[in-house]
C-alpha positions in Angstrom: 110.2 113.4 96.9 111.9 110.6 95.9 111.5 107.3 97.4 115.5 106.7 98.3 115.7 106.5 102.8 118.7 107.3 104.7 120.7 104.8 105.9 118.4 102.0 107.6 119.9 99.5 110.0 119.6 95.5 108.9 116.4 95.2 110.7 115.0 98.5 109.0 116.3 97.8 105.9 114.4 93.8 106.3 111.4 95.7 107.3 111.1 98.3 104.5 111.8 95.5 102.3 108.8 93.3 103.4 106.4 95.9 103.2 107.7 96.7 99.5 107.2 93.4 98.9 104.0 92.9 100.0 102.6 96.2 98.3 104.0 94.7 95.3 102.3 91.6 96.0 98.8 92.9 96.6 99.2 95.3 93.9 99.4 92.0 91.4 96.0 90.2 93.6 94.1 93.1 93.7 95.0 95.9 91.1 97.1 98.8 91.9 93.9 101.2 92.5 92.2 98.6 94.5 95.1 98.1 97.1 95.4 100.9 99.8 98.0 101.1 102.4 95.9 100.0 105.2 95.8 97.0 103.3 99.2 96.4 102.8 100.4 97.3 106.2 98.2 94.7 107.5 99.1 92.0 105.2 102.7 92.9 105.8 101.7 92.5 109.8 103.2 96.0 110.9 101.2 99.2 111.9 99.9 101.5 109.2 102.1 103.9 111.0 105.0 102.0 110.3 104.2 101.3 106.7 103.7 105.2 106.2 107.4 105.8 107.5 108.9 103.9 105.0 106.6 104.5 102.3 104.3 107.9 102.5 101.7 106.6 99.9 101.6 103.4 97.3 102.8 105.6 95.1 106.6 105.8 96.6 106.0 102.2 96.1 105.7 102.8 92.5 108.6 105.2 92.2 110.7 102.3 94.3 109.6 100.0 91.1 111.1 102.1 88.7 113.9 102.5 90.6 114.6 98.6 90.7 113.6 98.1 87.3 116.1 100.6 86.4 119.0 98.9 88.6 117.9 95.8 87.3 118.6 96.8 84.1 122.0 98.6 84.4 123.0 95.0 85.8 122.0 93.5 82.8 123.9 96.1 80.2 126.9 96.2 82.7 126.9 92.2 82.0 126.3 92.3 78.1 129.3 91.5 75.5 131.1 93.7 72.9 128.5 93.0 70.5 127.1 95.0 67.6 124.6 98.3 69.0 121.2 96.7 67.5 122.7 93.3 68.9 123.3 94.5 72.7 119.6 96.4 72.7 117.8 93.2 71.0 119.5 90.6 74.0 118.6 94.0 77.0 115.1 94.3 75.9 114.7 90.4 75.5 115.9 90.0 79.0 114.2 92.8 80.7 110.7 91.4 79.1 111.6 88.2 80.2 112.3 89.1 84.3 109.4 91.7 84.4 107.2 89.5 82.8 105.6 88.0 86.3 104.6 91.4 87.4 102.9 92.2 84.2 99.5 92.8 86.0 101.3 95.6 88.2 102.7 97.5 85.3 99.3 97.6 83.7 97.9 98.6 86.9 99.8 101.7 87.3 99.8 102.7 83.6 98.0 105.4 83.8 99.5 107.1 86.8 102.7 106.3 84.9 102.0 108.1 81.6 100.7 111.3 83.3 103.6 113.8 83.5 101.8 115.7 86.3 101.6 112.7 88.4 104.1 112.2 91.3 105.0 109.0 90.5 105.0 109.4 86.6 107.9 108.0 84.3 107.9 111.6 82.5 107.1 113.2 86.2 109.9 115.4 87.8 109.7 113.1 91.0 111.8 110.2 88.6 114.0 112.7 86.8 117.1 111.7 88.2 116.2 107.9 87.0 116.0 108.9 83.8 119.0 110.9 83.8 120.9 107.7 85.4 119.2 105.4 82.3 120.4 107.7 79.9 123.6 107.4 80.4 123.6 103.7 80.8 122.4 103.6 77.7 125.1 105.9 76.3 127.2 102.9 77.8 125.1 100.1 75.6 126.2 102.3 72.4 130.3 103.2 74.0 131.0 99.5 74.9 129.5 97.7 71.5 132.2 96.9 69.2 130.6 99.1 66.4 130.5 102.1 68.6 130.5 105.5 67.0 133.6 107.6 67.1 132.0 110.9 68.2 131.2 111.3 71.8 128.1 113.0 70.5 127.2 110.4 68.2 127.1 108.3 71.6 124.8 111.0 73.3 122.5 110.9 71.1 122.7 107.3 70.0 122.2 106.4 74.2 119.4 109.3 74.1 117.6 107.2 71.4 118.4 104.0 72.9 116.3 104.8 76.2 113.4 106.2 74.9 113.0 102.9 72.4 114.0 101.1 75.6 110.7 102.9 77.4 108.6 102.8 74.0 108.8 98.8 73.8 108.4 98.5 77.5 105.0 100.4 76.8 104.6 98.6 73.9 104.9 95.3 76.0 102.4 96.5 78.7 99.3 97.0 76.0 100.3 93.4 73.6 98.0 91.4 73.8 99.0 88.3 71.8 99.8 85.1 72.6 103.3 84.9 74.4 103.8 88.4 73.2 104.8 87.8 69.6 104.0 91.0 68.2 106.5 92.5 70.7 109.1 90.5 69.9 108.2 91.2 66.2 108.8 94.7 66.6 112.4 93.7 68.9 113.2 92.1 65.3 112.3 95.4 63.4 114.3 97.7 66.1 117.1 95.0 65.4 117.2 95.6 61.5 116.2 99.5 61.9 119.5 99.7 64.5 122.2 98.5 62.1 121.0 100.1 59.0 121.0 103.3 61.1 124.5 102.5 62.5 125.7 101.4 59.1 124.3 104.5 57.4 126.2 106.9 60.3 129.0 107.5 57.6 126.6 109.4 55.9 126.7 113.1 57.2 122.5 113.7 56.7 121.5 110.8 58.6 123.8 111.3 61.4 122.1 114.8 61.5 119.2 113.5 61.3 119.9 111.3 64.4 121.5 114.2 66.4 118.5 116.3 65.7 116.1 113.4 66.4 118.1 113.2 69.8 117.7 116.9 70.8 113.7 117.0 70.5 113.2 113.6 72.3 115.7 115.0 75.1 113.0 117.8 75.7 110.3 115.5 77.0 112.5 112.5 78.0 115.7 113.6 79.6 116.6 113.8 83.0 
């Protein structure tokens, strides 16, 4: 079951958004584990039953957070200029990290469950498979609309898969980064940009292209939709 809801009236949508915003606020203030649905309902000034009507558990709130992050990332990729793949990825990661930094305590709080593939709200769980499939397509577009987009569709698909995995791994790295102003994360982004530039330039070499395709096929078995 996902966090998708049937069409709501404007009033119902406003109530649902208020409960969601309240949950995120409490996750930041109290911590994810310490926050209960009863806490969320009380802070949102609604009945516990109403809170459960829109979010059957706080885990569903987490899935909603994933969806917000995915929608935010998609919108930013849609607005990217036609730069080389490496520059487009660097720009999108910089923008996303800056956007989610205020909510870092929330992501740190749900970190353990997020990485558990057996968790209902894990980033690799069945409940979030549709989000992963959508994001893979979004990163394929990041590659296909770049100024140095690969000519072959299968290479674009492979590059999109690897970019999506790099996106997830960079966010994971950022969540764990304790350096001032996340200096180490930005060092990683600089390295990623240089590496992507080298890989793209080397795709004309059959062994490199074959290696990229092979790697994409391997990681898709875990990270794919």
